[in-house]
C-alpha positions as CSV (number, residue, x, y, z in Angstrom):
1,M,-153.3,-68.4,-75.9
2,R,-151.2,-66.6,-78.4
3,R,-148.4,-68.7,-79.9
4,P,-144.8,-67.1,-79.1
5,R,-143.2,-65.7,-82.1
6,A,-140.3,-67.6,-83.6
7,Q,-136.8,-66.1,-82.7
8,R,-135.3,-65.3,-85.9
9,L,-131.6,-64.6,-86.7
10,R,-130.5,-61.4,-87.3
11,V,-127.9,-60.2,-90.4
12,V,-124.8,-60.5,-88.0
13,D,-125.9,-64.2,-87.0
14,E,-126.5,-65.2,-90.6
15,M,-122.8,-63.6,-91.4
16,F,-121.2,-66.2,-88.8
17,L,-123.6,-68.9,-90.1
18,R,-122.3,-68.8,-93.6
19,T,-118.9,-69.5,-92.3
20,H,-120.2,-73.0,-90.9
21,R,-121.1,-73.5,-94.8
22,G,-117.6,-72.7,-96.0
23,Y,-118.0,-69.1,-96.9
24,G,-115.4,-66.9,-94.9
25,T,-113.5,-68.3,-91.9
26,P,-115.3,-70.1,-89.2
27,V,-115.5,-68.4,-85.9
28,V,-116.2,-69.6,-82.2
29,M,-115.8,-67.8,-79.2
30,Q,-113.8,-69.7,-76.2
31,G,-113.8,-68.6,-72.5
32,L,-111.0,-70.0,-70.5
33,W,-111.0,-70.3,-66.7
34,R,-107.8,-71.2,-64.8
35,G,-107.6,-71.5,-61.1
36,G,-107.9,-74.0,-58.3
37,D,-109.1,-77.4,-58.0
38,V,-112.7,-77.3,-59.4
39,D,-115.1,-80.3,-58.0
40,A,-116.4,-82.4,-60.9
41,S,-120.0,-82.2,-59.4
42,E,-119.8,-78.6,-59.2
43,L,-118.8,-78.2,-63.0
44,Q,-121.4,-80.5,-63.9
45,R,-124.1,-78.2,-62.1
46,V,-122.9,-75.1,-64.1
47,H,-123.1,-77.4,-67.1
48,D,-126.4,-78.7,-66.6
49,T,-127.8,-74.9,-65.9
50,L,-126.0,-73.7,-69.0
51,A,-128.0,-76.5,-70.9
52,L,-131.5,-75.0,-69.7
53,G,-130.7,-71.4,-70.6
54,P,-130.2,-69.3,-73.9
55,L,-127.1,-71.1,-75.3
56,S,-128.8,-74.3,-76.0
57,H,-130.4,-74.1,-79.2
58,T,-130.0,-75.2,-83.0
59,V,-130.6,-73.2,-85.9
60,V,-133.6,-74.3,-88.0
61,R,-133.6,-73.6,-91.7
62,P,-136.9,-72.0,-93.1
63,R,-139.4,-73.9,-95.1
64,V,-140.2,-70.9,-97.4
65,P,-137.4,-69.2,-99.4
66,G,-137.1,-65.4,-98.1
67,A,-137.5,-66.4,-94.4
68,R,-135.0,-66.3,-91.9
69,P,-133.5,-69.4,-90.1
70,R,-135.0,-69.4,-86.5
71,R,-133.7,-70.8,-83.1
72,Q,-135.1,-73.9,-81.7
73,H,-134.5,-74.3,-77.9
74,G,-134.2,-77.2,-75.8
75,T,-131.4,-78.7,-77.5
76,A,-129.5,-81.5,-75.8
77,P,-125.8,-80.6,-74.7
78,W,-122.5,-82.1,-75.5
79,P,-121.0,-83.7,-72.4
80,I,-118.3,-82.2,-70.5
81,E,-114.9,-83.5,-71.9
82,W,-112.6,-84.2,-69.0
83,A,-108.9,-84.7,-69.6
84,T,-107.9,-88.1,-68.6
85,Q,-104.6,-87.1,-67.1
86,P,-103.3,-83.7,-65.7
87,I,-101.6,-81.3,-68.2
88,A,-98.7,-79.2,-67.4
89,R,-99.0,-75.6,-67.0
90,E,-97.0,-74.9,-70.0
91,S,-99.1,-76.7,-72.2
92,V,-102.7,-74.9,-71.2
93,V,-102.6,-72.8,-74.3
94,L,-102.0,-76.0,-76.6
95,W,-104.7,-77.7,-74.6
96,A,-107.0,-74.8,-75.3
97,D,-106.2,-74.9,-79.1
98,E,-107.0,-78.6,-79.3
99,V,-110.4,-78.5,-77.4
100,A,-111.5,-75.4,-79.5
101,Q,-111.5,-77.8,-82.6
102,R,-114.5,-79.7,-81.6
103,P,-117.4,-79.2,-83.7
104,V,-119.9,-76.8,-82.8
105,D,-122.2,-76.1,-85.7
106,P,-125.6,-74.9,-84.2
107,T,-127.2,-76.2,-87.4
108,A,-126.1,-79.9,-86.4
109,G,-126.7,-79.8,-82.7
110,A,-125.9,-77.7,-79.5
111,G,-123.7,-74.8,-80.3
112,W,-121.4,-75.1,-77.2
113,R,-119.0,-77.4,-75.8
114,M,-117.4,-77.6,-72.3
115,A,-114.1,-79.2,-71.5
116,A,-112.0,-79.3,-68.5
117,A,-108.4,-80.5,-67.4
118,P,-106.6,-80.9,-64.0
119,L,-103.1,-79.2,-63.8
120,S,-100.1,-80.9,-62.9
121,G,-99.2,-79.5,-59.3
122,G,-102.8,-78.7,-58.6
123,G,-105.6,-76.5,-60.1
124,T,-107.7,-76.7,-63.3
125,V,-108.3,-75.1,-66.5
126,V,-112.0,-75.0,-67.9
127,S,-112.8,-74.3,-71.6
128,L,-116.3,-73.3,-73.0
129,V,-116.3,-73.0,-76.6
130,C,-119.6,-71.3,-78.3
131,S,-120.3,-70.8,-82.0
132,H,-120.5,-67.1,-82.8
133,V,-123.9,-67.7,-84.1
134,V,-125.2,-68.3,-80.8
135,A,-123.5,-65.5,-78.6
136,D,-121.0,-62.8,-78.8
137,A,-118.2,-62.6,-75.9
138,R,-120.1,-60.5,-73.5
139,G,-123.1,-62.4,-74.0
140,L,-121.3,-65.7,-73.6
141,A,-119.7,-64.3,-70.2
142,A,-123.0,-63.2,-68.8
143,A,-124.7,-66.4,-69.4
144,I,-121.8,-68.3,-67.8
145,A,-122.0,-65.9,-64.8
146,A,-125.7,-66.5,-64.3
147,A,-125.1,-70.3,-64.7
148,M,-122.4,-70.3,-62.0
149,V,-124.7,-68.6,-59.5
150,G,-127.7,-70.4,-60.4
151,E,-129.6,-67.6,-61.6
152,A,-129.8,-68.6,-65.3
153,T,-133.4,-68.2,-66.8
154,R,-134.6,-71.7,-68.1
155,V,-135.6,-71.2,-71.8
156,P,-138.4,-73.5,-72.5
157,P,-138.4,-75.9,-76.1
158,D,-140.2,-74.1,-78.5
159,P,-143.6,-75.1,-79.8
160,E,-143.8,-76.4,-83.2
161,H,-144.1,-73.4,-85.8
162,P,-146.3,-74.1,-88.7
163,A,-145.0,-73.0,-92.4
164,R,-147.3,-70.0,-92.4
165,D,-144.8,-68.6,-89.8
166,D,-142.0,-68.7,-92.3
167,L,-144.2,-67.5,-94.9
168,A,-145.2,-64.4,-92.8
169,D,-141.6,-63.5,-92.3
170,A,-140.8,-63.9,-95.8
171,A,-143.2,-61.5,-96.7
172,R,-142.1,-59.0,-93.8
173,M,-138.4,-59.5,-95.2
174,V,-139.5,-58.7,-98.7
175,T,-141.6,-55.8,-97.8
176,V,-138.8,-54.0,-95.5
177,V,-135.7,-54.9,-98.1
178,G,-137.5,-54.1,-101.4
179,A,-137.9,-50.5,-101.1
180,R,-134.5,-50.0,-99.7
181,T,-133.0,-52.1,-102.4
182,L,-134.5,-50.3,-105.2
183,R,-133.4,-46.9,-103.7
184,A,-129.8,-48.6,-103.9
185,V,-130.2,-49.6,-107.3
186,A,-131.2,-46.0,-108.3
187,G,-128.2,-44.8,-106.4
188,L,-125.7,-46.8,-108.4
189,V,-127.2,-45.1,-111.6
190,R,-126.6,-41.8,-110.4
191,H,-123.8,-42.1,-108.1
192,P,-120.3,-43.5,-109.7
193,S,-118.9,-43.5,-106.4
194,R,-121.4,-46.2,-105.3
195,R,-120.6,-48.6,-108.5
196,A,-116.8,-48.0,-107.5
197,E,-117.5,-49.2,-103.9
198,L,-119.1,-52.6,-105.4
199,R,-116.0,-53.0,-107.5
200,S,-113.3,-52.0,-104.9
201,A,-113.1,-55.1,-103.0
202,P,-113.5,-58.1,-105.1
203,V,-113.9,-61.3,-103.3
204,R,-112.2,-64.5,-104.3
205,L,-114.7,-67.1,-103.3
206,P,-113.6,-70.6,-101.8
207,D,-111.9,-72.7,-104.4
208,S,-111.2,-76.2,-103.3
209,S,-108.6,-76.6,-105.9
210,D,-106.2,-74.3,-104.3
211,H,-103.4,-75.4,-102.3
212,H,-101.1,-73.4,-99.6
213,D,-99.3,-76.6,-98.1
214,G,-96.6,-74.1,-97.1
215,A,-98.7,-71.9,-95.0
216,Q,-97.7,-70.7,-91.5
217,A,-99.8,-72.4,-88.9
218,P,-101.3,-69.5,-86.9
219,E,-99.5,-68.9,-83.5
220,A,-101.5,-68.5,-80.2
221,L,-100.5,-66.6,-77.1
222,I,-102.2,-65.7,-73.7
223,V,-100.6,-63.3,-71.3
224,D,-101.5,-61.5,-68.0
225,V,-100.7,-57.8,-67.3
226,D,-100.8,-55.9,-64.3
227,A,-104.0,-53.7,-64.7
228,A,-103.0,-50.6,-62.4
229,R,-100.1,-50.4,-64.8
230,W,-101.8,-50.7,-67.9
231,D,-104.3,-48.1,-67.0
232,A,-101.5,-45.8,-65.7
233,E,-99.7,-46.1,-69.0
234,A,-102.8,-45.3,-70.6
235,A,-103.4,-42.1,-68.8
236,R,-99.9,-41.2,-68.8
237,T,-99.8,-41.1,-72.7
238,G,-103.1,-39.5,-73.2
239,G,-104.9,-42.5,-73.9
240,T,-107.7,-44.9,-72.6
241,P,-107.0,-48.7,-71.9
242,N,-108.8,-49.2,-75.2
243,S,-106.5,-47.0,-77.3
244,L,-103.6,-48.4,-75.5
245,L,-104.6,-51.8,-76.6
246,V,-105.1,-50.9,-80.3
247,T,-101.5,-49.1,-80.1
248,V,-100.0,-52.4,-78.5
249,A,-101.8,-54.4,-81.2
250,A,-100.6,-52.3,-84.1
251,A,-97.0,-52.3,-82.7
252,I,-97.2,-56.1,-82.7
253,A,-98.4,-56.4,-86.3
254,G,-96.4,-53.5,-87.6
255,I,-93.7,-53.7,-90.4
256,D,-91.8,-50.5,-90.3
257,D,-94.4,-47.8,-90.1
258,T,-96.8,-49.2,-92.7
259,A,-100.4,-48.2,-92.1
260,L,-102.7,-50.9,-90.8
261,Q,-106.5,-51.5,-90.9
262,V,-107.8,-52.2,-87.6
263,S,-111.3,-53.7,-87.2
264,I,-112.9,-52.9,-83.9
265,P,-116.1,-54.7,-82.6
266,V,-118.6,-52.2,-80.9
267,S,-121.2,-53.5,-78.4
268,R,-124.8,-52.5,-79.0
269,R,-126.1,-54.6,-76.2
270,T,-129.2,-53.4,-74.7
271,D,-130.7,-56.6,-73.4
272,T,-128.9,-58.0,-70.6
273,D,-130.9,-61.3,-70.6
274,S,-130.0,-62.4,-74.3
275,A,-126.8,-64.1,-75.1
276,S,-126.9,-63.5,-79.0
277,N,-124.9,-61.0,-80.9
278,A,-125.3,-57.6,-80.2
279,I,-122.2,-56.2,-81.9
280,D,-121.4,-53.9,-85.0
281,M,-117.9,-53.7,-86.5
282,T,-116.1,-50.4,-87.3
283,E,-112.4,-49.6,-88.4
284,V,-109.3,-47.3,-88.0
285,T,-106.2,-46.7,-89.9
286,V,-103.2,-46.9,-87.5
287,H,-99.5,-46.6,-87.8
288,P,-97.3,-48.7,-85.5
289,S,-95.7,-45.7,-84.2
290,D,-98.9,-43.9,-83.4
291,S,-99.5,-43.0,-79.7
292,P,-102.4,-43.8,-77.4
293,A,-103.6,-40.3,-77.5
294,T,-103.8,-40.3,-81.4
295,V,-105.4,-43.5,-81.6
296,R,-107.8,-42.5,-79.0
297,A,-108.8,-39.6,-81.4
298,L,-109.1,-42.0,-84.3
299,L,-111.3,-44.1,-82.2
300,R,-113.7,-41.4,-81.4
301,G,-114.4,-40.8,-84.8
302,A,-114.6,-44.3,-86.0
303,Y,-117.5,-44.7,-83.2
304,L,-119.4,-42.2,-85.2
305,Q,-119.3,-43.9,-88.6
306,P,-122.1,-46.3,-89.9
307,P,-121.2,-50.0,-89.1
308,M,-119.5,-52.1,-91.7
309,S,-122.3,-54.0,-93.7
310,S,-123.5,-54.4,-97.0
311,P,-121.8,-52.0,-99.4
312,A,-123.3,-49.1,-101.6
313,G,-126.3,-48.1,-99.8
314,F,-127.8,-51.6,-100.1
315,P,-129.9,-52.9,-96.9
316,A,-128.1,-55.0,-94.6
317,E,-131.1,-57.3,-94.7
318,L,-130.5,-57.9,-98.2
319,L,-128.0,-60.6,-97.2
320,Q,-130.4,-62.6,-95.5
321,L,-132.5,-62.8,-98.9
322,V,-130.0,-63.7,-101.4
323,P,-128.0,-67.2,-101.8
324,D,-124.6,-67.3,-99.7
325,R,-122.4,-66.9,-102.7
326,V,-124.0,-63.5,-103.5
327,A,-124.0,-62.5,-99.8
328,Y,-120.4,-63.5,-99.5
329,R,-119.5,-61.1,-102.4
330,L,-121.5,-58.2,-101.0
331,A,-120.0,-58.7,-97.4
332,P,-117.3,-61.4,-97.2
333,D,-116.0,-60.7,-93.8
334,P,-116.8,-57.2,-92.2
335,G,-114.2,-57.7,-89.4
336,E,-111.5,-59.1,-91.6
337,R,-108.7,-56.4,-91.8
338,D,-105.0,-56.4,-91.0
339,V,-105.9,-56.3,-87.3
340,L,-108.8,-57.2,-85.3
341,C,-108.9,-55.7,-81.6
342,S,-111.7,-56.7,-79.3
343,N,-111.8,-55.2,-75.7
344,I,-114.3,-57.5,-73.9
345,G,-114.3,-55.4,-71.0
346,P,-114.6,-56.6,-67.0
347,I,-115.4,-60.2,-66.6
348,P,-118.5,-60.4,-64.3
349,V,-117.5,-61.1,-60.9
350,A,-119.5,-64.3,-60.6
351,L,-116.8,-65.9,-62.6
352,S,-114.0,-65.1,-60.0
353,S,-115.0,-68.3,-58.4
354,L,-116.1,-71.7,-59.2
355,G,-117.5,-73.6,-56.3
356,G,-114.6,-73.2,-53.8
357,A,-112.0,-72.9,-56.4
358,R,-110.6,-69.3,-57.0
359,A,-110.1,-68.2,-60.5
360,E,-106.4,-66.8,-61.0
361,A,-107.3,-65.5,-64.4
362,I,-109.7,-65.7,-67.4
363,A,-109.2,-65.5,-71.0
364,T,-111.7,-64.7,-73.9
365,R,-110.7,-65.2,-77.5
366,A,-112.1,-66.1,-81.0
367,V,-110.8,-69.2,-82.6
368,H,-111.2,-70.6,-86.0
369,P,-111.8,-74.2,-85.8
370,G,-110.9,-76.3,-88.9
371,I,-109.2,-73.6,-90.8
372,D,-107.0,-75.0,-93.6
373,A,-103.7,-73.8,-95.0
374,R,-105.8,-72.2,-98.0
375,Q,-107.9,-70.2,-95.9
376,L,-105.2,-69.0,-93.9
377,A,-103.3,-67.8,-96.6
378,A,-106.1,-66.3,-98.3
379,S,-107.3,-64.2,-95.0
380,A,-106.4,-60.7,-94.8
381,N,-106.1,-60.8,-91.0
382,R,-102.7,-61.1,-89.5
383,L,-103.4,-60.6,-85.8
384,S,-106.1,-60.9,-83.5
385,V,-106.1,-59.5,-80.2
386,Y,-108.6,-59.8,-77.4
387,L,-108.5,-58.2,-73.9
388,C,-110.5,-58.8,-70.7
389,R,-110.2,-57.7,-67.2
390,L,-110.5,-60.0,-64.0
391,G,-109.9,-58.1,-60.7
392,E,-106.3,-56.5,-60.9
393,T,-105.3,-58.4,-64.0
394,Y,-105.8,-57.8,-67.5
395,T,-105.7,-60.8,-69.9
396,L,-104.4,-60.6,-73.6
397,S,-105.2,-63.4,-75.8
398,L,-103.5,-63.0,-79.3
399,V,-103.5,-65.2,-82.5
400,S,-101.2,-64.4,-85.2
401,K,-100.2,-65.8,-88.7
402,D,-96.9,-64.2,-88.6
403,P,-93.9,-65.8,-86.8
404,G,-92.3,-64.4,-83.6
405,L,-95.5,-63.5,-81.7
406,R,-93.9,-64.0,-78.5
407,D,-91.0,-61.6,-78.9
408,R,-93.1,-59.2,-80.7
409,T,-95.7,-59.0,-77.8
410,A,-92.9,-58.6,-75.3
411,A,-91.3,-55.8,-77.2
412,A,-94.6,-53.8,-77.7
413,L,-95.5,-54.2,-73.9
414,A,-91.9,-53.3,-72.9
415,A,-92.0,-50.0,-75.0
416,H,-94.9,-48.9,-72.5
417,G,-93.2,-50.2,-69.4
418,L,-95.5,-53.4,-69.2
419,T,-94.7,-57.0,-68.5
420,A,-96.3,-60.1,-70.0
421,H,-96.7,-63.1,-67.7
422,H,-97.3,-65.9,-70.0
423,W,-99.8,-68.7,-69.2
424,D,-97.6,-71.2,-70.8
425,D,-94.9,-70.4,-68.2
426,P,-94.2,-73.2,-65.7
427,A,-95.5,-72.3,-62.4
């Protein structure tokens, strides 16, 4: 019987893996479910089902230089972390920030964790945090939905992979990358513009001697907005729900009418059974005064551009062959611009109830566990905005390192006739 081939990490996976090793800003996905009273045994069933599926794996380093790390399935999960006391509804976002700090390094154990807390006055909030190495937002949502309805596909533990498998993968990588790298080097000789591209964005590598004790801690906000009103405003202004999201984000982050670089994840998912990353990054330049119609046209052009990756014609796979320090110089953080806008899209219907408990709202966002003042000050990203839809509600999750996020968000939404209903408002 033929031994199954190891599941190797792709370029985007290794970019996220580098952040766990101190190069770049650590990124984990967090899904938040808020609704009725959840039975502990039902949540345990979902947890146990997830533990059998595609989320539960560690990342194993190769034994041969040049080979890619591989995924090892069958990893024991972290237990559910239940709050010992009910939390106030106005503390939900603070609680979510706290549980998002738990370690989920997939090289050291399971890359996901679940936590839950009863709410004062009734109800429950559930958090699932997952390393971005393991899944992107849509893959994570799909995995949870499958577990909730009991349809998750069990992924058996991987058989032992001998060293010759790593040797074969290293040979494939060198063959694939070698010729294209030589062409890229030749391009540097012939094209001054490519040499300029390599020099245009010098990267400041991590330096433990730096100190930024006065840096502002990031501010987090989660709000619900009526979906029908959002869609109607997008149509009225000649935009789409997605271009309205970018317009609102630029208004929140904007200072005067200074141009902002906005990075946008683009889903390339074709395998609905996989939870792993299937995203590229593109970018647009937006002014805070741009209309949704203007932004819509900008987005159309951006989606046609090659994704952000390694510069100057070098193959993206080269980043998997060079040391972390070199890879970080070539592609420090492809999505790190002034603003990050991510439209996760509709949440699977299966997540609308958990056992007999109905969901009031669901939020999805990326968080940065363990980020210190030095990393925060060095980051170019000023605002991250994530949008998802459950039924008739859009939920916006925002993280900003500029002060006054609550007031700026309210003003940007009000300019389009929209009202924010905050998760941290008392019931």
